[in-house]
VMD Tcl script that builds the backbone (N, CA, C; Angstrom):
set m [mol new atoms 489]
animate dup $m
set s [atomselect $m all]
$s set {name element resname resid chain x y z} {
  {N N UNK 1 A -13.716 13.396 12.105}
  {CA C UNK 1 A -13.039 12.282 12.706}
  {C C UNK 1 A -11.581 12.328 12.280}
  {N N UNK 2 A -10.700 12.022 13.195}
  {CA C UNK 2 A -9.272 12.018 12.909}
  {C C UNK 2 A -8.708 10.622 13.073}
  {N N UNK 3 A -7.790 10.315 12.220}
  {CA C UNK 3 A -7.052 9.060 12.299}
  {C C UNK 3 A -5.616 9.496 12.434}
  {N N UNK 4 A -5.022 9.261 13.572}
  {CA C UNK 4 A -3.711 9.833 13.850}
  {C C UNK 4 A -2.684 8.735 14.043}
  {N N UNK 5 A -1.551 8.918 13.417}
  {CA C UNK 5 A -0.469 7.951 13.545}
  {C C UNK 5 A 0.825 8.703 13.779}
  {N N UNK 6 A 1.706 8.084 14.512}
  {CA C UNK 6 A 3.023 8.676 14.644}
  {C C UNK 6 A 3.880 8.223 13.468}
  {N N UNK 7 A 4.744 9.072 13.029}
  {CA C UNK 7 A 5.666 8.854 11.913}
  {C C UNK 7 A 4.932 8.759 10.595}
  {N N UNK 8 A 5.627 8.357 9.548}
  {CA C UNK 8 A 5.034 8.284 8.214}
  {C C UNK 8 A 3.899 7.288 8.175}
  {N N UNK 9 A 3.019 7.472 7.221}
  {CA C UNK 9 A 1.786 6.696 7.210}
  {C C UNK 9 A 1.586 6.018 5.865}
  {N N UNK 10 A 1.472 4.704 5.861}
  {CA C UNK 10 A 1.134 3.971 4.651}
  {C C UNK 10 A -0.358 3.688 4.679}
  {N N UNK 11 A -1.134 4.471 3.983}
  {CA C UNK 11 A -2.584 4.341 4.039}
  {C C UNK 11 A -3.062 3.547 2.839}
  {N N UNK 12 A -3.857 2.524 3.097}
  {CA C UNK 12 A -4.323 1.649 2.021}
  {C C UNK 12 A -5.385 2.335 1.168}
  {N N UNK 13 A -5.655 1.746 0.017}
  {CA C UNK 13 A -6.611 2.328 -0.935}
  {C C UNK 13 A -8.005 2.474 -0.344}
  {N N UNK 14 A -8.449 1.505 0.460}
  {CA C UNK 14 A -9.813 1.582 0.995}
  {C C UNK 14 A -9.976 2.769 1.937}
  {N N UNK 15 A -8.940 3.092 2.706}
  {CA C UNK 15 A -9.012 4.260 3.586}
  {C C UNK 15 A -8.933 5.537 2.759}
  {N N UNK 16 A -8.082 5.551 1.737}
  {CA C UNK 16 A -7.999 6.713 0.847}
  {C C UNK 16 A -9.348 6.962 0.177}
  {N N UNK 17 A -10.052 5.890 -0.230}
  {CA C UNK 17 A -11.386 6.054 -0.828}
  {C C UNK 17 A -12.339 6.733 0.153}
  {N N UNK 18 A -12.281 6.358 1.419}
  {CA C UNK 18 A -13.128 7.012 2.419}
  {C C UNK 18 A -12.798 8.499 2.517}
  {N N UNK 19 A -11.524 8.823 2.420}
  {CA C UNK 19 A -11.125 10.229 2.424}
  {C C UNK 19 A -11.730 10.960 1.230}
  {N N UNK 20 A -11.666 10.331 0.060}
  {CA C UNK 20 A -12.125 10.963 -1.172}
  {C C UNK 20 A -13.640 11.058 -1.245}
  {N N UNK 21 A -14.353 10.197 -0.523}
  {CA C UNK 21 A -15.812 10.214 -0.557}
  {C C UNK 21 A -16.401 11.367 0.246}
  {N N UNK 22 A -15.574 12.096 0.958}
  {CA C UNK 22 A -16.056 13.258 1.688}
  {C C UNK 22 A -16.998 12.918 2.824}
  {N N UNK 23 A -16.750 11.823 3.498}
  {CA C UNK 23 A -17.634 11.396 4.577}
  {C C UNK 23 A -17.195 11.927 5.935}
  {N N UNK 24 A -16.252 12.810 5.974}
  {CA C UNK 24 A -15.839 13.393 7.236}
  {C C UNK 24 A -14.577 12.804 7.833}
  {N N UNK 25 A -13.913 11.921 7.108}
  {CA C UNK 25 A -12.678 11.340 7.612}
  {C C UNK 25 A -11.520 12.290 7.338}
  {N N UNK 26 A -10.739 12.537 8.365}
  {CA C UNK 26 A -9.543 13.363 8.250}
  {C C UNK 26 A -8.373 12.524 8.744}
  {N N UNK 27 A -7.309 12.468 7.980}
  {CA C UNK 27 A -6.119 11.729 8.376}
  {C C UNK 27 A -5.007 12.727 8.637}
  {N N UNK 28 A -4.359 12.571 9.784}
  {CA C UNK 28 A -3.241 13.438 10.139}
  {C C UNK 28 A -2.073 12.553 10.538}
  {N N UNK 29 A -0.928 12.768 9.924}
  {CA C UNK 29 A 0.290 12.044 10.285}
  {C C UNK 29 A 1.200 12.956 11.083}
  {N N UNK 30 A 1.704 12.446 12.187}
  {CA C UNK 30 A 2.622 13.205 13.034}
  {C C UNK 30 A 4.017 12.590 12.931}
  {N N UNK 31 A 4.906 13.167 12.119}
  {CA C UNK 31 A 6.269 12.648 12.059}
  {C C UNK 31 A 6.905 12.708 13.447}
  {N N UNK 32 A 7.685 11.681 13.764}
  {CA C UNK 32 A 8.224 11.533 15.106}
  {C C UNK 32 A 9.574 10.844 15.048}
  {N N UNK 33 A 10.479 11.249 15.918}
  {CA C UNK 33 A 11.816 10.661 15.974}
  {C C UNK 33 A 12.053 9.886 17.265}
  {N N UNK 34 A 10.993 9.597 18.009}
  {CA C UNK 34 A 11.132 8.918 19.303}
  {C C UNK 34 A 11.627 7.481 19.178}
  {N N UNK 35 A 11.466 6.877 18.015}
  {CA C UNK 35 A 11.717 5.448 17.855}
  {C C UNK 35 A 12.886 5.200 16.910}
  {N N UNK 36 A 14.050 4.973 17.489}
  {CA C UNK 36 A 15.272 4.665 16.747}
  {C C UNK 36 A 15.638 5.750 15.732}
  {N N UNK 37 A 15.198 6.971 15.992}
  {CA C UNK 37 A 15.506 8.122 15.124}
  {C C UNK 37 A 15.174 7.827 13.669}
  {N N UNK 38 A 14.006 7.228 13.423}
  {CA C UNK 38 A 13.647 6.785 12.076}
  {C C UNK 38 A 13.024 7.865 11.201}
  {N N UNK 39 A 12.831 9.058 11.707}
  {CA C UNK 39 A 12.317 10.145 10.866}
  {C C UNK 39 A 13.478 11.066 10.536}
  {N N UNK 40 A 14.106 10.893 9.367}
  {CA C UNK 40 A 15.331 11.623 9.065}
  {C C UNK 40 A 15.150 13.108 8.773}
  {N N UNK 41 A 13.990 13.542 8.349}
  {CA C UNK 41 A 13.810 14.942 7.983}
  {C C UNK 41 A 13.761 15.856 9.191}
  {N N UNK 42 A 14.251 17.087 9.005}
  {CA C UNK 42 A 14.200 18.053 10.107}
  {C C UNK 42 A 13.050 19.035 9.956}
  {N N UNK 43 A 12.483 19.125 8.756}
  {CA C UNK 43 A 11.349 20.032 8.540}
  {C C UNK 43 A 10.407 19.395 7.514}
  {N N UNK 44 A 9.281 20.056 7.265}
  {CA C UNK 44 A 8.253 19.496 6.380}
  {C C UNK 44 A 8.789 19.212 4.979}
  {N N UNK 45 A 9.586 20.116 4.429}
  {CA C UNK 45 A 10.120 19.930 3.078}
  {C C UNK 45 A 10.983 18.678 2.999}
  {N N UNK 46 A 11.881 18.505 3.961}
  {CA C UNK 46 A 12.748 17.327 3.959}
  {C C UNK 46 A 11.947 16.042 4.140}
  {N N UNK 47 A 10.965 16.065 5.020}
  {CA C UNK 47 A 10.149 14.871 5.264}
  {C C UNK 47 A 9.363 14.505 4.009}
  {N N UNK 48 A 8.720 15.490 3.383}
  {CA C UNK 48 A 7.946 15.221 2.168}
  {C C UNK 48 A 8.840 14.753 1.022}
  {N N UNK 49 A 10.024 15.353 0.885}
  {CA C UNK 49 A 10.959 14.899 -0.151}
  {C C UNK 49 A 11.445 13.480 0.127}
  {N N UNK 50 A 11.642 13.143 1.392}
  {CA C UNK 50 A 12.022 11.778 1.748}
  {C C UNK 50 A 10.962 10.774 1.324}
  {N N UNK 51 A 9.700 11.122 1.525}
  {CA C UNK 51 A 8.604 10.250 1.099}
  {C C UNK 51 A 8.537 10.150 -0.421}
  {N N UNK 52 A 8.705 11.285 -1.076}
  {CA C UNK 52 A 8.551 11.336 -2.531}
  {C C UNK 52 A 9.684 10.613 -3.265}
  {N N UNK 53 A 10.919 10.781 -2.780}
  {CA C UNK 53 A 12.065 10.289 -3.542}
  {C C UNK 53 A 12.776 9.076 -2.938}
  {N N UNK 54 A 12.546 8.785 -1.654}
  {CA C UNK 54 A 13.308 7.712 -1.018}
  {C C UNK 54 A 12.408 6.581 -0.539}
  {N N UNK 55 A 11.596 6.847 0.465}
  {CA C UNK 55 A 10.772 5.797 1.056}
  {C C UNK 55 A 9.371 6.310 1.293}
  {N N UNK 56 A 8.396 5.878 0.557}
  {CA C UNK 56 A 8.438 4.781 -0.403}
  {C C UNK 56 A 8.998 5.159 -1.766}
  {N N UNK 57 A 9.136 6.478 -2.073}
  {CA C UNK 57 A 9.718 6.882 -3.348}
  {C C UNK 57 A 8.733 6.833 -4.496}
  {N N UNK 58 A 9.256 6.811 -5.713}
  {CA C UNK 58 A 8.447 6.749 -6.941}
  {C C UNK 58 A 7.425 7.874 -7.034}
  {N N UNK 59 A 7.784 9.056 -6.535}
  {CA C UNK 59 A 6.896 10.212 -6.638}
  {C C UNK 59 A 5.756 10.232 -5.631}
  {N N UNK 60 A 5.811 9.379 -4.608}
  {CA C UNK 60 A 4.728 9.303 -3.618}
  {C C UNK 60 A 4.504 10.652 -2.936}
  {N N UNK 61 A 3.250 11.059 -2.895}
  {CA C UNK 61 A 2.841 12.251 -2.148}
  {C C UNK 61 A 1.655 11.861 -1.278}
  {N N UNK 62 A 1.735 12.082 0.025}
  {CA C UNK 62 A 0.640 11.669 0.910}
  {C C UNK 62 A -0.657 12.393 0.580}
  {N N UNK 63 A -1.756 11.668 0.717}
  {CA C UNK 63 A -3.083 12.240 0.495}
  {C C UNK 63 A -3.718 12.571 1.840}
  {N N UNK 64 A -2.891 12.924 2.785}
  {CA C UNK 64 A -3.334 13.287 4.121}
  {C C UNK 64 A -2.407 14.375 4.643}
  {N N UNK 65 A -2.793 14.994 5.718}
  {CA C UNK 65 A -2.019 16.075 6.313}
  {C C UNK 65 A -0.866 15.522 7.134}
  {N N UNK 66 A 0.313 16.083 6.944}
  {CA C UNK 66 A 1.462 15.795 7.795}
  {C C UNK 66 A 1.764 17.040 8.609}
  {N N UNK 67 A 1.961 16.885 9.896}
  {CA C UNK 67 A 2.308 18.017 10.748}
  {C C UNK 67 A 3.821 18.161 10.807}
  {N N UNK 68 A 4.263 19.129 11.578}
  {CA C UNK 68 A 5.686 19.214 11.864}
  {C C UNK 68 A 6.074 18.042 12.762}
  {N N UNK 69 A 7.351 17.753 12.844}
  {CA C UNK 69 A 7.827 16.661 13.683}
  {C C UNK 69 A 7.568 17.007 15.149}
  {N N UNK 70 A 7.041 16.021 15.902}
  {CA C UNK 70 A 6.757 16.217 17.324}
  {C C UNK 70 A 7.269 15.017 18.117}
  {N N UNK 71 A 7.253 15.161 19.433}
  {CA C UNK 71 A 7.514 14.040 20.334}
  {C C UNK 71 A 6.173 13.484 20.780}
  {N N UNK 72 A 6.040 12.161 20.761}
  {CA C UNK 72 A 4.780 11.534 21.161}
  {C C UNK 72 A 4.862 10.914 22.550}
  {N N UNK 73 A 6.052 10.872 23.127}
  {CA C UNK 73 A 6.279 10.316 24.464}
  {C C UNK 73 A 7.297 11.166 25.210}
  {N N UNK 74 A 7.434 10.901 26.507}
  {CA C UNK 74 A 8.494 11.513 27.302}
  {C C UNK 74 A 8.176 12.914 27.782}
  {N N UNK 75 A 9.201 13.568 28.325}
  {CA C UNK 75 A 9.049 14.908 28.898}
  {C C UNK 75 A 8.602 15.948 27.881}
  {N N UNK 76 A 8.953 15.759 26.616}
  {CA C UNK 76 A 8.609 16.728 25.569}
  {C C UNK 76 A 7.370 16.318 24.776}
  {N N UNK 77 A 6.630 15.341 25.287}
  {CA C UNK 77 A 5.437 14.823 24.617}
  {C C UNK 77 A 4.463 15.946 24.264}
  {N N UNK 78 A 3.997 15.934 23.019}
  {CA C UNK 78 A 3.017 16.923 22.566}
  {C C UNK 78 A 1.689 16.692 23.285}
  {N N UNK 79 A 0.989 17.763 23.587}
  {CA C UNK 79 A -0.266 17.674 24.348}
  {C C UNK 79 A -1.333 16.838 23.641}
  {N N UNK 80 A -1.322 16.770 22.310}
  {CA C UNK 80 A -2.314 15.942 21.612}
  {C C UNK 80 A -2.128 14.472 21.990}
  {N N UNK 81 A -0.880 14.042 22.156}
  {CA C UNK 81 A -0.642 12.650 22.535}
  {C C UNK 81 A -0.947 12.397 24.006}
  {N N UNK 82 A -0.737 13.374 24.851}
  {CA C UNK 82 A -1.158 13.233 26.252}
  {C C UNK 82 A -2.659 13.005 26.302}
  {N N UNK 83 A -3.393 13.784 25.525}
  {CA C UNK 83 A -4.853 13.665 25.450}
  {C C UNK 83 A -5.275 12.305 24.892}
  {N N UNK 84 A -4.724 11.910 23.757}
  {CA C UNK 84 A -5.094 10.638 23.123}
  {C C UNK 84 A -4.859 9.459 24.059}
  {N N UNK 85 A -3.685 9.444 24.680}
  {CA C UNK 85 A -3.324 8.322 25.541}
  {C C UNK 85 A -4.147 8.296 26.822}
  {N N UNK 86 A -4.724 9.429 27.213}
  {CA C UNK 86 A -5.558 9.448 28.421}
  {C C UNK 86 A -6.878 8.711 28.202}
  {N N UNK 87 A -7.293 8.551 26.956}
  {CA C UNK 87 A -8.539 7.855 26.623}
  {C C UNK 87 A -8.339 6.397 26.239}
  {N N UNK 88 A -7.226 6.096 25.605}
  {CA C UNK 88 A -7.014 4.752 25.057}
  {C C UNK 88 A -5.757 4.145 25.663}
  {N N UNK 89 A -5.909 2.982 26.258}
  {CA C UNK 89 A -4.783 2.302 26.891}
  {C C UNK 89 A -3.746 1.825 25.900}
  {N N UNK 90 A -2.621 1.325 26.412}
  {CA C UNK 90 A -1.534 0.877 25.541}
  {C C UNK 90 A -1.934 -0.327 24.704}
  {N N UNK 91 A -1.237 -0.511 23.601}
  {CA C UNK 91 A -1.516 -1.629 22.695}
  {C C UNK 91 A -0.658 -2.849 23.000}
  {N N UNK 92 A 0.268 -2.718 23.924}
  {CA C UNK 92 A 1.178 -3.818 24.244}
  {C C UNK 92 A 1.689 -3.660 25.671}
  {N N UNK 93 A 2.128 -4.768 26.247}
  {CA C UNK 93 A 2.746 -4.738 27.573}
  {C C UNK 93 A 4.253 -4.557 27.492}
  {N N UNK 94 A 4.809 -4.669 26.298}
  {CA C UNK 94 A 6.258 -4.637 26.145}
  {C C UNK 94 A 6.713 -3.400 25.379}
  {N N UNK 95 A 8.007 -3.103 25.523}
  {CA C UNK 95 A 8.650 -1.997 24.827}
  {C C UNK 95 A 9.818 -2.535 24.012}
  {N N UNK 96 A 10.262 -1.743 23.048}
  {CA C UNK 96 A 11.513 -2.048 22.360}
  {C C UNK 96 A 12.655 -1.866 23.361}
  {N N UNK 97 A 13.851 -2.257 22.978}
  {CA C UNK 97 A 14.990 -2.076 23.874}
  {C C UNK 97 A 15.251 -0.593 24.089}
  {N N UNK 98 A 15.787 -0.255 25.246}
  {CA C UNK 98 A 15.975 1.140 25.641}
  {C C UNK 98 A 16.815 1.928 24.643}
  {N N UNK 99 A 17.796 1.281 23.994}
  {CA C UNK 99 A 18.644 2.004 23.047}
  {C C UNK 99 A 17.888 2.436 21.791}
  {N N UNK 100 A 16.697 1.885 21.563}
  {CA C UNK 100 A 15.889 2.258 20.398}
  {C C UNK 100 A 14.855 3.333 20.731}
  {N N UNK 101 A 14.688 3.626 22.001}
  {CA C UNK 101 A 13.702 4.621 22.436}
  {C C UNK 101 A 14.430 5.908 22.782}
  {N N UNK 102 A 14.118 6.971 22.065}
  {CA C UNK 102 A 14.829 8.236 22.226}
  {C C UNK 102 A 13.962 9.261 22.937}
  {N N UNK 103 A 13.505 8.878 24.113}
  {CA C UNK 103 A 12.728 9.771 24.967}
  {C C UNK 103 A 12.821 9.250 26.392}
  {N N UNK 104 A 12.462 10.114 27.328}
  {CA C UNK 104 A 12.460 9.748 28.735}
  {C C UNK 104 A 11.493 10.676 29.459}
  {N N UNK 105 A 10.805 10.219 30.469}
  {CA C UNK 105 A 10.764 8.873 31.018}
  {C C UNK 105 A 9.861 7.965 30.189}
  {N N UNK 106 A 9.998 6.672 30.404}
  {CA C UNK 106 A 9.133 5.682 29.760}
  {C C UNK 106 A 7.934 5.452 30.669}
  {N N UNK 107 A 6.731 5.521 30.067}
  {CA C UNK 107 A 5.489 5.355 30.826}
  {C C UNK 107 A 4.656 4.225 30.218}
  {N N UNK 108 A 3.800 3.632 31.030}
  {CA C UNK 108 A 2.931 2.538 30.584}
  {C C UNK 108 A 2.086 2.956 29.389}
  {N N UNK 109 A 1.614 4.176 29.367}
  {CA C UNK 109 A 0.706 4.649 28.313}
  {C C UNK 109 A 1.404 4.998 27.002}
  {N N UNK 110 A 2.712 4.917 26.944}
  {CA C UNK 110 A 3.469 5.370 25.774}
  {C C UNK 110 A 3.061 4.680 24.476}
  {N N UNK 111 A 3.164 5.459 23.397}
  {CA C UNK 111 A 3.104 4.898 22.052}
  {C C UNK 111 A 4.314 3.976 21.949}
  {N N UNK 112 A 4.098 2.758 21.448}
  {CA C UNK 112 A 5.163 1.762 21.465}
  {C C UNK 112 A 6.130 1.861 20.290}
  {N N UNK 113 A 5.645 2.302 19.131}
  {CA C UNK 113 A 6.526 2.368 17.959}
  {C C UNK 113 A 5.824 3.168 16.873}
  {N N UNK 114 A 6.556 3.469 15.811}
  {CA C UNK 114 A 5.991 4.157 14.651}
  {C C UNK 114 A 4.746 3.437 14.150}
  {N N UNK 115 A 3.846 4.184 13.603}
  {CA C UNK 115 A 2.621 3.688 12.966}
  {C C UNK 115 A 1.554 3.229 13.946}
  {N N UNK 116 A 1.699 3.531 15.226}
  {CA C UNK 116 A 0.582 3.298 16.135}
  {C C UNK 116 A -0.494 4.314 15.770}
  {N N UNK 117 A -1.755 3.908 15.829}
  {CA C UNK 117 A -2.836 4.760 15.324}
  {C C UNK 117 A -3.911 4.991 16.370}
  {N N UNK 118 A -4.568 6.143 16.259}
  {CA C UNK 118 A -5.731 6.476 17.073}
  {C C UNK 118 A -6.866 6.855 16.129}
  {N N UNK 119 A -8.050 6.375 16.423}
  {CA C UNK 119 A -9.251 6.746 15.678}
  {C C UNK 119 A -10.120 7.549 16.629}
  {N N UNK 120 A -10.553 8.706 16.174}
  {CA C UNK 120 A -11.230 9.675 17.030}
  {C C UNK 120 A -12.612 9.978 16.474}
  {N N UNK 121 A -13.588 10.112 17.358}
  {CA C UNK 121 A -14.951 10.416 16.935}
  {C C UNK 121 A -15.043 11.829 16.366}
  {N N UNK 122 A -16.173 12.113 15.745}
  {CA C UNK 122 A -16.421 13.448 15.184}
  {C C UNK 122 A -16.403 14.523 16.259}
  {N N UNK 123 A -16.674 14.138 17.499}
  {CA C UNK 123 A -16.687 15.104 18.596}
  {C C UNK 123 A -15.330 15.234 19.272}
  {N N UNK 124 A -14.321 14.540 18.740}
  {CA C UNK 124 A -12.967 14.693 19.249}
  {C C UNK 124 A -12.573 13.757 20.374}
  {N N UNK 125 A -13.371 12.723 20.600}
  {CA C UNK 125 A -13.053 11.770 21.659}
  {C C UNK 125 A -12.334 10.559 21.052}
  {N N UNK 126 A -11.143 10.224 21.545}
  {CA C UNK 126 A -10.456 9.031 21.049}
  {C C UNK 126 A -11.291 7.779 21.319}
  {N N UNK 127 A -11.509 6.981 20.274}
  {CA C UNK 127 A -12.359 5.798 20.381}
  {C C UNK 127 A -11.563 4.503 20.336}
  {N N UNK 128 A -10.538 4.452 19.497}
  {CA C UNK 128 A -9.752 3.234 19.312}
  {C C UNK 128 A -8.273 3.588 19.227}
  {N N UNK 129 A -7.470 2.644 19.663}
  {CA C UNK 129 A -6.015 2.754 19.531}
  {C C UNK 129 A -5.526 1.442 18.933}
  {N N UNK 130 A -4.667 1.537 17.936}
  {CA C UNK 130 A -4.218 0.363 17.190}
  {C C UNK 130 A -2.704 0.188 17.304}
  {N N UNK 131 A -2.279 -1.052 17.404}
  {CA C UNK 131 A -0.853 -1.351 17.493}
  {C C UNK 131 A -0.169 -1.050 16.164}
  {N N UNK 132 A 1.141 -0.857 16.190}
  {CA C UNK 132 A 1.873 -0.540 14.964}
  {C C UNK 132 A 1.763 -1.600 13.877}
  {N N UNK 133 A 1.487 -2.845 14.247}
  {CA C UNK 133 A 1.402 -3.893 13.223}
  {C C UNK 133 A 0.005 -4.054 12.634}
  {N N UNK 134 A -0.938 -3.207 13.023}
  {CA C UNK 134 A -2.280 -3.241 12.442}
  {C C UNK 134 A -2.227 -2.690 11.022}
  {N N UNK 135 A -2.776 -3.433 10.083}
  {CA C UNK 135 A -2.811 -2.974 8.695}
  {C C UNK 135 A -3.884 -1.894 8.547}
  {N N UNK 136 A -3.618 -0.846 7.757}
  {CA C UNK 136 A -4.627 0.197 7.574}
  {C C UNK 136 A -5.977 -0.341 7.115}
  {N N UNK 137 A -5.979 -1.378 6.294}
  {CA C UNK 137 A -7.249 -1.938 5.819}
  {C C UNK 137 A -8.076 -2.518 6.964}
  {N N UNK 138 A -7.429 -2.929 8.049}
  {CA C UNK 138 A -8.148 -3.471 9.202}
  {C C UNK 138 A -8.911 -2.395 9.974}
  {N N UNK 139 A -8.605 -1.133 9.720}
  {CA C UNK 139 A -9.291 -0.035 10.404}
  {C C UNK 139 A -10.609 0.336 9.738}
  {N N UNK 140 A -10.772 -0.048 8.494}
  {CA C UNK 140 A -11.944 0.369 7.719}
  {C C UNK 140 A -13.269 0.087 8.426}
  {N N UNK 141 A -13.510 -1.108 8.980}
  {CA C UNK 141 A -14.805 -1.341 9.646}
  {C C UNK 141 A -15.062 -0.376 10.811}
  {N N UNK 142 A -14.033 -0.100 11.598}
  {CA C UNK 142 A -14.208 0.839 12.712}
  {C C UNK 142 A -14.459 2.252 12.205}
  {N N UNK 143 A -13.756 2.641 11.148}
  {CA C UNK 143 A -13.957 3.967 10.558}
  {C C UNK 143 A -15.386 4.095 10.048}
  {N N UNK 144 A -15.849 3.100 9.313}
  {CA C UNK 144 A -17.210 3.136 8.767}
  {C C UNK 144 A -18.237 3.188 9.892}
  {N N UNK 145 A -18.032 2.399 10.941}
  {CA C UNK 145 A -18.956 2.412 12.078}
  {C C UNK 145 A -19.081 3.811 12.662}
  {N N UNK 146 A -17.963 4.464 12.878}
  {CA C UNK 146 A -18.013 5.811 13.455}
  {C C UNK 146 A -18.619 6.825 12.488}
  {N N UNK 147 A -18.281 6.724 11.204}
  {CA C UNK 147 A -18.814 7.667 10.222}
  {C C UNK 147 A -20.314 7.498 10.024}
  {N N UNK 148 A -20.786 6.266 9.964}
  {CA C UNK 148 A -22.196 6.017 9.659}
  {C C UNK 148 A -23.113 6.161 10.863}
  {N N UNK 149 A -22.610 5.934 12.057}
  {CA C UNK 149 A -23.476 5.905 13.226}
  {C C UNK 149 A -23.323 7.085 14.164}
  {N N UNK 150 A -22.390 7.976 13.867}
  {CA C UNK 150 A -22.202 9.168 14.683}
  {C C UNK 150 A -22.049 8.817 16.160}
  {N N UNK 151 A -21.156 7.867 16.442}
  {CA C UNK 151 A -20.937 7.450 17.820}
  {C C UNK 151 A -20.149 8.483 18.597}
  {N N UNK 152 A -20.490 8.603 19.866}
  {CA C UNK 152 A -19.717 9.384 20.818}
  {C C UNK 152 A -19.328 8.423 21.930}
  {N N UNK 153 A -18.070 8.408 22.292}
  {CA C UNK 153 A -17.591 7.506 23.323}
  {C C UNK 153 A -17.435 8.274 24.624}
  {N N UNK 154 A -17.966 7.717 25.693}
  {CA C UNK 154 A -17.877 8.364 26.994}
  {C C UNK 154 A -17.738 7.277 28.050}
  {N N UNK 155 A -16.740 7.411 28.893}
  {CA C UNK 155 A -16.534 6.465 29.989}
  {C C UNK 155 A -16.487 5.016 29.507}
  {N N UNK 156 A -15.786 4.779 28.402}
  {CA C UNK 156 A -15.604 3.436 27.842}
  {C C UNK 156 A -16.892 2.763 27.395}
  {N N UNK 157 A -17.975 3.499 27.251}
  {CA C UNK 157 A -19.199 2.927 26.698}
  {C C UNK 157 A -19.512 3.650 25.396}
  {N N UNK 158 A -20.323 3.025 24.567}
  {CA C UNK 158 A -20.671 3.614 23.277}
  {C C UNK 158 A -22.102 4.117 23.350}
  {N N UNK 159 A -22.285 5.370 23.017}
  {CA C UNK 159 A -23.618 5.966 22.987}
  {C C UNK 159 A -23.932 6.351 21.555}
  {N N UNK 160 A -25.035 5.853 21.000}
  {CA C UNK 160 A -25.414 6.236 19.645}
  {C C UNK 160 A -26.192 7.542 19.729}
  {N N UNK 161 A -25.725 8.529 19.009}
  {CA C UNK 161 A -26.347 9.850 19.023}
  {C C UNK 161 A -27.266 9.961 17.815}
  {N N UNK 162 A -28.561 10.161 18.018}
  {CA C UNK 162 A -29.473 10.303 16.874}
  {C C UNK 162 A -29.236 11.631 16.165}
  {N N UNK 163 A -29.589 11.680 14.894}
  {CA C UNK 163 A -29.423 12.917 14.117}
  {C C UNK 163 A -30.490 13.902 14.472}
}
mol reanalyze $m
mol bondsrecalc $m
mol representation Tube
mol addrep $m
């Protein structure tokens, strides 16, 4: 199962515990500059050093995988985001002001801002999409449901797959 967010990721202790318990949860962060150019690093080293020494700082090292910087919207949108957004509708009807969005064209399905999240089943089907203001701890019940019940999502319905 993948939990995917655009830009840097502040993952709460309860989600980190799920990662450490070896229950099949994988977290991947996709650094992105689509939103007000808020990802200052140009490569993995700069991004990781920014996390470690600046924000949040204090020696912070993510306990999840960070990819190279990608575009999550617009003409240069990475194919993983095209796929994710094809399964899960937008989290909001509104967008930030155009001067804060550094991509084109703007589409209804677009990721609205940094820290928007997708939760994906073990079989690779996007199951949930969360708005940027969702706290990581609020995802725990959905994560546990997918991990414990081996759900597969198809055509917006939930099918429980027996072992």
